[in-house]
C-alpha positions as CSV (number, residue, x, y, z in Angstrom):
1,M,5.2,9.7,24.2
2,G,5.9,10.4,20.2
3,K,7.8,9.5,17.8
4,T,11.3,11.5,17.3
5,V,13.6,10.8,15.2
6,Q,17.3,12.7,14.9
7,L,19.1,13.1,12.0
8,R,22.8,12.8,13.4
9,T,26.0,13.9,11.2
10,Y,29.3,12.8,12.4
11,T,32.8,14.7,11.2
12,V,34.9,11.5,11.1
13,R,38.6,11.8,12.0
14,D,40.5,11.3,8.2
15,G,41.7,7.7,7.4
16,L,38.9,6.1,10.6
17,L,35.8,6.6,8.1
18,D,35.9,3.2,6.8
19,A,36.2,2.4,10.3
20,W,33.8,4.0,12.4
21,V,31.1,2.6,9.3
22,E,32.2,-0.8,10.8
23,R,32.0,-1.1,14.3
24,W,28.4,1.2,13.9
25,R,26.8,-1.1,11.6
26,E,28.6,-4.2,13.9
27,E,27.4,-3.2,17.2
28,I,26.4,0.6,18.3
29,V,22.9,-0.6,15.7
30,P,22.6,-4.5,17.2
31,L,22.0,-2.8,20.5
32,R,20.2,0.0,19.4
33,L,17.6,-1.9,18.2
34,E,17.5,-4.2,20.5
35,L,16.4,-1.1,22.6
36,G,13.4,-0.5,20.8
37,F,15.4,2.3,18.2
38,E,14.1,2.4,15.4
39,I,17.6,3.2,12.2
40,G,16.1,5.2,9.2
41,G,19.0,5.0,7.1
42,A,22.7,5.5,7.2
43,W,25.1,7.3,4.5
44,V,28.3,8.6,4.1
45,D,29.9,11.0,2.3
46,R,33.2,10.7,1.7
47,S,34.5,14.3,-0.3
48,R,33.6,16.3,3.7
49,N,35.1,12.9,5.3
50,Q,30.6,12.5,6.8
51,F,28.9,9.7,8.6
52,L,25.0,10.8,8.5
53,W,21.8,8.6,10.1
54,L,18.7,8.6,11.1
55,I,17.6,7.4,14.2
56,S,13.7,7.4,16.2
57,Y,12.4,6.5,19.5
58,E,8.8,5.4,19.6
59,G,8.0,4.5,23.2
60,P,6.3,4.8,26.8
61,E,10.1,6.8,27.5
62,S,11.5,10.2,25.8
63,F,14.3,10.2,22.8
64,T,16.5,11.2,25.5
65,E,15.7,8.8,29.1
66,R,15.8,5.9,26.0
67,N,18.9,7.1,25.3
68,A,20.8,7.0,28.7
69,V,19.6,3.6,29.4
70,Y,21.5,3.0,25.8
71,W,23.9,5.1,27.2
72,A,24.5,3.6,30.3
73,S,23.6,-0.1,29.5
74,P,25.8,-2.9,29.8
75,A,26.4,-4.2,26.4
76,R,27.5,-0.4,25.5
77,E,29.9,-0.6,28.3
78,A,31.4,-3.4,27.0
79,M,32.0,-2.1,23.3
80,N,35.0,0.0,24.6
81,L,34.1,2.2,22.0
82,D,35.2,5.7,22.6
83,P,33.4,8.0,19.9
84,D,35.7,10.8,20.4
85,H,37.9,8.2,19.5
86,Y,36.7,8.3,16.0
87,L,34.4,11.8,15.6
88,V,36.5,15.2,15.3
89,R,32.6,17.1,15.8
90,T,28.7,15.3,15.8
91,E,25.6,17.0,14.9
92,E,22.1,16.3,16.2
93,R,18.5,17.0,14.6
94,T,15.1,16.8,15.8
95,V,13.1,16.6,12.4
96,E,10.0,16.0,11.8
97,E,8.2,13.6,8.9
98,Q,7.3,15.1,6.6
99,Y,6.7,12.9,3.8
């Protein structure tokens, strides 16, 4: 399979942006990397209470298949992290690198 890149934009509940970033950095990123994903960067837009990040996967499975492995993993379950607690809205865009 080819490389798939997603730009993800999360609108975070008021007052939880920094807490979300901390959990994302400490819990989500290490597991994503362990499962073969790459993180292309992450940004905070405080004026919109948004968190934006790039995630990619290139491997024998499709991005969708590998993402299902992430969500079904015991390590993900052990996080006890419900995104709905932090996130009001999520948007995922599959994008093509041009530069």
